[in-house]
N, C-alpha and C positions, 0 to 999 in steps of 0.2 A: 486466684489470679489476685481476686478482689479481697482477700487476707490480707495480701500484702500491703497493698496499698490504702485500707482503711486508718492506717497511722496520720493520713495525711487530712484527714481532719483535725484531730490536735492537734496538730501544728499552725493549721488554719487558724484557732480559736486564738491558740496562743502567740499572736501576732504575725508568725513567719508565710511571708509571704512572696517566699519561693513555689510552691503550683500552681499560683499564678499567675506566673511570671511566665514559668515552662507550658502554662494553659495557651497564656498567648502565645510563645516561640511556636510552638507544634500549632497552631493554626495559620502562622504562615507559613511553615516549613511543607505544608502540604502543597504551597504553590508550587514547590522542585515537584511533585508526583503530579502535576494536575494543575496547567498555567491557566483554566477557564474558573479558576478559585476566588481567583480577584481581579480584581481591574488591573492594566497597569497604573492606575494613577495609583494605588497605592505605596510604588517605591518608594514614595516619599514620607509614608509615615511614619511616627517617630516613634522607637519603643519607648514605653512605661519606661517610671526610672525604677533599675536594677537592684534587687534587695541583696543582700554580704550571701552569703555563701554560697553562690551557685557553681562553686568550682568544687563542694563539699557535702552533695547532696545527701539526705538522709537514706537510708535504706526503699523507706515508702515513698519517699521522691524519684528513686532512681526506678522505680517500680510503676508508677504515674506516669514519668517521662517514657520505659519502656511503650508502658501500653497505650498510651495516645502516638506514637511511632515517632517519639520525637529523635533526631536524626543527633548523635553524636559532634561531629562536626557542627552541629549549630547552637549547641548546648559549650562548647568550649570557642564558638567564637564572644557567645554573650557572655560568660565567663569571661570574659578578658577582663570587662569593667564592671568586676564584681566583687570588691572588697572583702578579704575573707572576713569569716564570720567574730574571731579575735577581736576584729580590730573596734567591735561595735558591743565590742561583751561588756558590759557594769561590773563595777568594783563590787565583790564582794562582798569586804567591809564596809563599807560606804551603803548599801545595800541596807548591810542590816542594821546598823546605825539611824539610817532613815526608818526601818520600821521601829525601831526599839521608841522611835519619837512619835510615833501615833497616835494619836486618844484613842484612847478604849473603847467607849465606845466603836470607834471605826473601826476597830481589831473586831470587838462581839461581831458588829455585822458584816465584818469579809469573813470570821470565821462562821458564822451559819450559814453564808452562800457555800459555801465549800462544802456544809455537810447535806444541803441539798445539790450537791452535783453537781457544780460553777466552780470549779477547778480550775479549766482553762482558762474560765472568761474572767476568773476576781485575777488568776496570773497576768494575762494580760491589763488587764486596768492597772494592778498593781504598779507592774514595771513603765508602764507610760506617765503615772505619774509622777513616779519618781525621778524619770527622766525628764518630764516637764518641771520639776519643782528643782531634784536636786543639781540638773545637768546643766545652770543655762549660767550665762558667764565667764571667767576666765577658767573656771574648771570643768567646763564643757570639753569632749575629746574631738577631736577636730579631723572631720575623716572627708577624702576633697570628694565633691560631688561629678561623677563625669559628664560627660557632653556624652547629652544623649543623638542613639544613631535610627539612622535610618535601615526601615526595612529590607532594601534594597546593598546598605550597608552589610549589614548581617550575612543577606543568601549570599553574599558576592564573592565573601568575606569565606566563608564557609565550603562553597563550590568551591573557591582556589585553595582550602589547606585540605579537600579531599581529592584532589589532582592531587595536591603536592603527599599526600602520604601514599599514592597510589604510584605513584611516579617512584617515591626513592624505594617502595616494596617493588616496585619490577625490578629496579636496578639492582637489591638484597636477593632478586630472586637470580639475576642474569649470572650475579656476583658466584653465586653460590652452587650456580650449573658450569659457569667457566674451572668453580675448583675439584669440582663431580668430574669434569672431563680431564682438567690435567693427571687427576688421582687415580680416572681409569686409564690413562695412555702411557703413565710410569709403570704402573700395574703390567700392561699389555707389554711394554717394554721389556720387563722385570722377566715377566714368564719368556719371551722368547728368547730373553742371554739364556734362560734357562733350558730350552728346549733346543738351540744351537748348541751347548756343548753337547749332548747327546743326540742327534739326529735322527740317526736307523734305527736305533733304540723307542722311537716317538714311531717309526714308520712300524716295525714290530706291533706296537703295541695297538695301532690303526685295527692292522692283521686280524688279531687275535680278538680287538672287540666285533670285528665282522662276524668271524668263527664262528659267535657265539648265535648269533640268529635273530639274535634278544633284539625287539624296537628301540628300547632304552640303550643298548649299546649301540648300536648304529649312531642313536644320535653323538654319543660322544664320542663314538671315532673321527662323527663329522666335524665336532668341534675340533678336535685335535689337527684334522685337516683344515679349519679354517687357519688354526694358527701358525701350522706348516707355510700355507700360503702367505702368512703375512710376512713371516720370516727370509720366503723365497725373493719376495721382494723387496724388504730389507740390506739385505744383500744379493741382489742383481743376480739370481740366481733361480730365473722365474721357469726360466726352460727346462731345467732340470725336472723342476716341481710340476711340469706339465705333462711332460714324459713319463714322470712315475704315477703320474692318474692317473692319467690313459691307462695305462696298464694295467690298473686297477680296478677299472673301468670296466675292461676286455676281460680277466677273471673273472670278478662279479658280477656278470650281464645276466645272469639267471636269478638276480637276487631286488623283484625291482624295487620291492619294500626302501631297500640303499640306494639305484639310482632315481629316485626319485627322490631322497633328499639330495645326494649327491649333484640335482638337477637345479631344488631352490637354494641350495646355498652357493650355486654357479663354479661350484667346481669339475 
């Protein structure tokens, strides 16, 4: 698990603040699992500035969120105030032109630091300087800063999102079950229609199955008798079915395994 999270270190060193926000969010997310973690006064605590890109976490950040048991609904709610990463992206042409005009001594110093293993720190510092010096004035990208939300806002909206999803899934399950039941009923009606076309042959098959004295054939006979019972109820001929069933029981009264199956099926 740690091998999938280790990339977070380099992301933090490069100035990506998403892991820090996720850690803060996870701490308050634990409140939903343990009400004694924080005092209720913490409801009014404001979130830190929301970093861009919460809606598109890296693989390492996703692994971190799983490791610290951060709820997906809470992440989704937090991400609503997070601008996409591309809105804060630097123009590569402007960046290249700015780097080209750096003093040679400064470039040499930075390269030496890279060679000494400070790649991520050098990258962070370069980008910070570029944004501070190059992106001032009219050329600076305008990214709206969302209002900071309270802990209570985040937790309540996450709980509402979770409840909405569960209701939606329950409705979808109910619809699926209704469709399956409708299909089952239609299949049953088709089966009964076919059975009605040659009902006497079906009774003969029941007798033939019973004559084998095999448990599997007994089960098949009971299944067919159940369909014959449903057909009799549908066509209002239940008395005829009852009479034939009684005769069947009397004929095979010395077959306890069969009689037990008939009793279980209430035939």
